[in-house]
N, C-alpha and C positions, 0 to 999 in steps of 0.2 A: 307438516310443512317441509318443503325442500329448501335447504340453505346452501348456497354456493360460497364456500370459504376460499378466498383468494390469497395465496401465500407466495411471497417473493423471496427466493433464496433461503427458505426455511423448511417447514414441515412438508412432506414426511422424510426429507432426505438429509436434514441437518439437525443434530442434537443441539439443545440450548434452551434458554429461557422462553423465547417466543414460541418455539416449536412445542415445548412442554405446555405452554399456555393453550395453544391450539388443541393439543391432545386432550387437555382437561375440559375445554369447552365442548368438544364433540362428545366425550364420554359422559358429561353431566346432563345431556339432554337426549336420552334414548328415544324420547317421543318424536324427535325430528330426524329427518334424513339429511345427510350432508353430501355435497359434491365438493371434492378438493380440486381446485384449479391451482396447479403448482407450476410456478415459473422458476426453472432451474437452469444451470449452465451446461452440465455434461450429460448427453444422451446415454453414455456408457453406464450410467448409474440407474437407468430406468428399472423400476421394480425392486431396487435394493434399498428398501425402506429402513429407516432407523427406529421405527415404531411398529408395534403390532397394530394393524389398522382395525379400528372399532367396527362392529357389525353394522352400525347405522350409517357408515360411509357407503353410499350406493355407487359411487363412481369417482375415479381419480383421472383428471384430465392433465396430462403432462405437456408442457411446452418447454423444449430444451433449446437454449439460445445458440448452442454450438451447431445446430442443424441449419441455421440461417445460411451459412456459407455453401450448403449443398445446392442452393437454388442456382439454376442456370440463367445467365444474363443474355438478353438480346438488346441491341442498341437501336435508337432512332425512333421509337414508337411515340406517337402523339395522342394523348387522351383527350376526350371531350369532357371538359370540366365546367360546370356552371359558375356564374360570377361569385355567388356566395361561398361556394366551396373553394374556389380559387383564392378568394380573399382570406379565408380561414387558413388555408395551407400556407399562403405567403406570410401571414402574421405568425404562424407557428415557426416557420423558418427564421423570421426576423426577430423572434423573441418578444413579440408584442402580445397584447391580450387576444385570446382566441375564442371564437364561437365554436365550441366543441361539437355541437350538434351537426354542424356542417362537415366537420372532419368525420364524424361517425357515419353521416349520410353517404359521404364519398366512399368510405371503405366497405360499407354494407351494400353498396349498389351492385357489386359483382364485377365492376369494371377492371379491378386489379386482379389479374390471373396469376401474376408472378411479381413478387416484391422486387426481385432482382431486375426484372424488365422495367419496372417503374423507376428504379434508381438509375437506369441508363436511358431514360426517356427524355424527349425534348422538354417536357413539362418540368421535370426535376431540374434540368440544367437551367431553365428559365428562372425558377424559384431561387436557386443558388446564386445565379449571376446577379439578380436584382438585390438580394441581401448583401452580397459582397460589395457591390457598388455603393450601396447606401451606408454601410457601417464598417467594412473591413478592407477597403481597397488599398490600404497601405500595408497590408500583410501579404505574404506569399499565397497566391491563389491555390496552388496545389495542396498546401497545408490546410487551407480553409476548407476545400471541398472534401478532403479526407476526414476532417473533423466532423463536418456535417453528415457525411455518410455514416461514420461510426455512431453518431448521436441518434440519428433517426431510423437507422436500419432495424434496431431492436423494437422500437415503438411501432413502426409500420408492419413489421412481421407479426407482432402480437395482434394488431388491429385487423390483419388479414384473416384471422381465425375468429369466428364468432364464438363468444362464450356460451356455455350450456344454459338452457332456460332454467330459471329457478324462481322461487317465491320471494326470496330475499338474497341480496348479495352482501357478503360480509368481508370486507377487505381488511387485511392485517397491517397495511401501511398505505401511504399515498404512493407516489411513483408509478411504476408500471402496473402494479396490482390495483392501485386506486383508479387508474384510467380504465382498466378492464371492468371494474365494478360499475363505473359510469357508463361504459359501453353496454353492459348488460341492462342497465336501467333504460337507456335509450331504445334498445331493441325490444324489451319485453315489459316496460313500464313497471318494473319491480323496485321496491325500496332498497336503499343502500345504507348499510351500517359501516362506519369506518372506525377501526380501533388502532390508534397509534401507540406504540410502546416507546420507541425513540422517535424523534422528529426527523423524518426522512430528509426534508429539505436542508435542515441544518447539517445533518450528517454528510450529505452530498457536498455541501459547500466546503466543509472541512477537508474532505477528500480532494476536492478540486484545488483548493489552496495549496495543499501539500504535494500534489501530483507533480511529477517531473516530465511526464510525456505530453501533457497539455502545455502549450506555450503560454506565457503570461498574457499575451494579447488575445487569446482565445478563451481564457478562463471565465470571463464575464458571460460569454455566449453559452457555455455549459451551465453556468449558474442560472441564467434565465430559462434555459430549457427545463431544468428540474423544477424551478419555481412554477412554470406553466403546468407541468404534470400534477403538482400538488394542488394548484388552484382548480384544476379540473376535478380532482377527487373531492376536494372540499365543496365545490359548487354543486356536484351531483349527489352528495351524501344527504340523507335525511337526518341522521344523527351521527355525531362524531364523539368518540369517547377519548378521554385523556386520563392519565394515571395520577397526575398531581397538578397543582396550580401553575407552576412555572411552565410546564409543557402547554397548558391551556393558553397562557399568555403568548407563547411562541406560535401556536396554531393561529391565533387571531392575527398576530404580526405577519404571518405568511399567507393570510387571505381567507381564513375560515370565519364564517358568521358566528359570533360568540353565542348567539341564541341556540345554535345546534349542539353545543358542546356539553357533555355530561361527564362529571368526574367519577370514575370508577377505578379505585386502586386495585392492584393485584392482591391476592391473598393466598395463604397457606392453611392447611388443615393441621392444627397443632398436634392432634392425636397421632398423626402419621410419623411424628418425630419422637414419640415416647418409646422407651425401652430399646433404643438402638445400641449396637455394640460399643463398648468403651475401650480405651487403650489399655494395653496390658502392662506396659513398662512406664511407670510414672517418673522415672529418672530422665526421660526424654521429653523435650518440648516439641510438639508437632505443630508446625505451621502449614496451613493449606490454602489452596485456591481452587474453587470450582469454576473452571473456565475452559473454553475451546482454545486450542493453540492456534490463534489467528492474530494478525497485527492489531485489530481493534481492541483486543484484550491486553495488549502491551505486555506480553510475557517477559520480554527482555528487561523491562523496568523491575518486575518482580525479582528476576534473577540478580540484577545489580543490587537490589535492596538486600536480598538474602545473603549475598556475598559479604555485605557489611555486618549484618546481624550475626553471621556465623563466627565472626572474630570475637564477639562478646559472649554470645550464647552458644558455646561450643557443643552443647548437648542437644542442639536443635536439628530437626529434619524438616525438609520442605516438600510437601506433596502437591503436585499440580494435577488436578483431577478433571480430565476432559479429553475429548477425541483429538487425536494427533494427525488424522488423515485429511482434514479439510483443506489445509494449506501445507503440503509436505515440505515445500521449500522453506517456509518460515519455521517449521518445526526443526529442520536441519540447522538453520541459523541459531536457534535457541540451544540446540545440543552443542554446537560449536562454541557458543558463548560460555556455556558451562565448562567445556574443556579448556578454552583459552584462559579463563579466570581460575581454573582448577577449584571449582566450588564443590565441596563434598556434601553428600547426603541430600541431593536433589533427586526426587523420584517423579518421573512422568508416568502416571498410572495408565494412561489411555482411557478409553471409555469404560466406566465402572458404574456400579450402583452407588449413587451418592450416599444412600442410607447406610451402606456398609463402612463408610469412611468418616462421615462428617462428625460424628460424636466422638471420634478418636482424636480430633484436632483440639488444640488449645487456643489457637488464634486463626482467624480466616482473613484472607487478603483479596482485594479486588483492585487492579490497577488500570482499568479500562480507560480509553480516551473518549469513549462515548457510551452511554447507557440510558435506559429508561428508568424502570423501577425494578432492579435486578432480583430475580427469583433466588439467586445464590445468596444474596444478602439476607433475605427473609428466611431462608432455610437455616442459615447460621444463627439468626435471632431465635428461631423456633427451638434450636438445640442449646440455647443459652451460651453461645460462643461470641466473644467480642470480635470486633472487626477493625481493619485498617483499609480505607477505601479512598480512591481519588474523588475529587470534587466534581462529579459528573451526574447528570440525570437527577434522580431523587435520593441519591446516596446520603447527602447531608440531612435531608428530612428523616430518612430511616434511622440514621445513627444519632442525631441530635434531637429530633422531634421539633414540633412547632408549638411550644407552650403546652404540651400534653402532660408534663410533670412526671414522666416515667424515667427521665434521666438519660445520660449519655451512654451509648453502648459501643463506643469505639472512637476512632480518630479519623478525621478527614484531612487529606493532604493534597497538594496540587498535582495535576497530571504530570507525569514523567519525573517528579521530584523523588528520585530513588533514595536520596539521603534522608529527606524528611520521612518518607515511608519506613525506611530502616529504623529510624529513631523511635517511631511510634510502635513498630513491631517489637523492638527490643524492650521498650517500656512494659508492654503487656507480657512479654515472654518471661521477664524476671520477677514479675509481681503477680503472684497467684491470686491474692486478695482482690486486686484491681480487676483481674480477668473475671472473677466470680461476680463481683458487683456489677460490672458492665454487662456481663452475660444475662444476669437477672433483669436488668433494665430493658434490654432488647427483647427478652422473652415477654415481658408484660406489654410492651408496645405492640408487638406483632399479634399477641393473643387477643388484644382488645380492639385494635384498629384495622389490622391487615388480615382479615379472615377470608378464607375460601368461600364460606357460606354467604357472606355479603356480596362477593363478586358474582357468584353463580346466580343468586336471586335477582341481582340487577340485570344481568343479561337475559335471564328467563323472562322477566317483565318486558324487556325490550323486544324479544322475539315474539312474545304473545301479542304485543301491540300491532305487529305486522302480519299476524296469522290471518289468512283469508278464510272467511266463513263460507 
């Protein structure tokens, strides 16, 4: 069976939990062939994969968003659009419910030879003008049209490229990846599996609220846009997986049919974390974080916390284990913060083999502002390490459990609360017995509930269900 895995901003160009999950999925089913449909930003990174590509990957389809601007624009064209397609496009621009089959029919018709040309067409101007007069006439028109252009250029560029034919489309999120999987189903009548790690719609909402470049009077428009993308993905999916119950509730809230949703938690292979290197100097307390150096991981809060910890636990070191090249500007900001605060013993390791470091840590920390069910947390639990995490995604469930009687394996603190995070880190750093007790609790929880074997068997059953005889 040929499976098209659709990844947005992750595998195979970005390291991290979601990408590791994709790599695990592909390698776990050598009996199937995989096509990777990768939506990425920078064409300059083409072929510079962060993973060794498994042999059962038969094709990698790259779509780089920075190539959109290479399209040449011609003005004044008028397209012949039937009434249903025109209505669907107008609803899309207006943020109303969309009949996506009419959108797909329009883009698969071959009428659009150049996305740039469409954005300079009379039709596009008509859609924009009508939406503006209906909902946004009291805002500057120039700002409005540039927001619309920024919003839809990516979507229409992706829809201008037909996805490869496959027996199953497996999207790793809603959003653009989810729309492409729906497009594949429309074109080839193949089933769609949607696996959400974080809830895409909620994450985009949070980004929109915090953004400074989107004016307050346009933020609702952006939110509606991403809601529509997610509803498309949910509507066309045959099955939707969720990592834990709270995410399932959010999926239903954002428009997914509850009957489609299956709970499949992520898992780790305990034996992979046995016999790992231990620290050599027991006089030092090693505090670590497995995280990419990007804003969503909120590395700055980690640093502010460690600055406080260091005052009490002077024999402590802080290792931040993760790639530094994904957002170089943010990495520089983090380095400047270390310098400005004069924080000693902070080590940015860059990309490393986590297995060579994790068992040398005494405490693991995660200060993300958004997560699903973090692999980094389960890796810490598998090595009997206590944790301090922010209250995002399933971190509370992993650390505290839901009536499973395995006990607490760390502390949960509020997002950005660096003082609370520092207090909890300090408590663990100075109390070896507490660290050991919590580490054992986490180990028992992950060993019994969050197993790789269960995750793999669940997806194998799902794939087999759609295997064509």
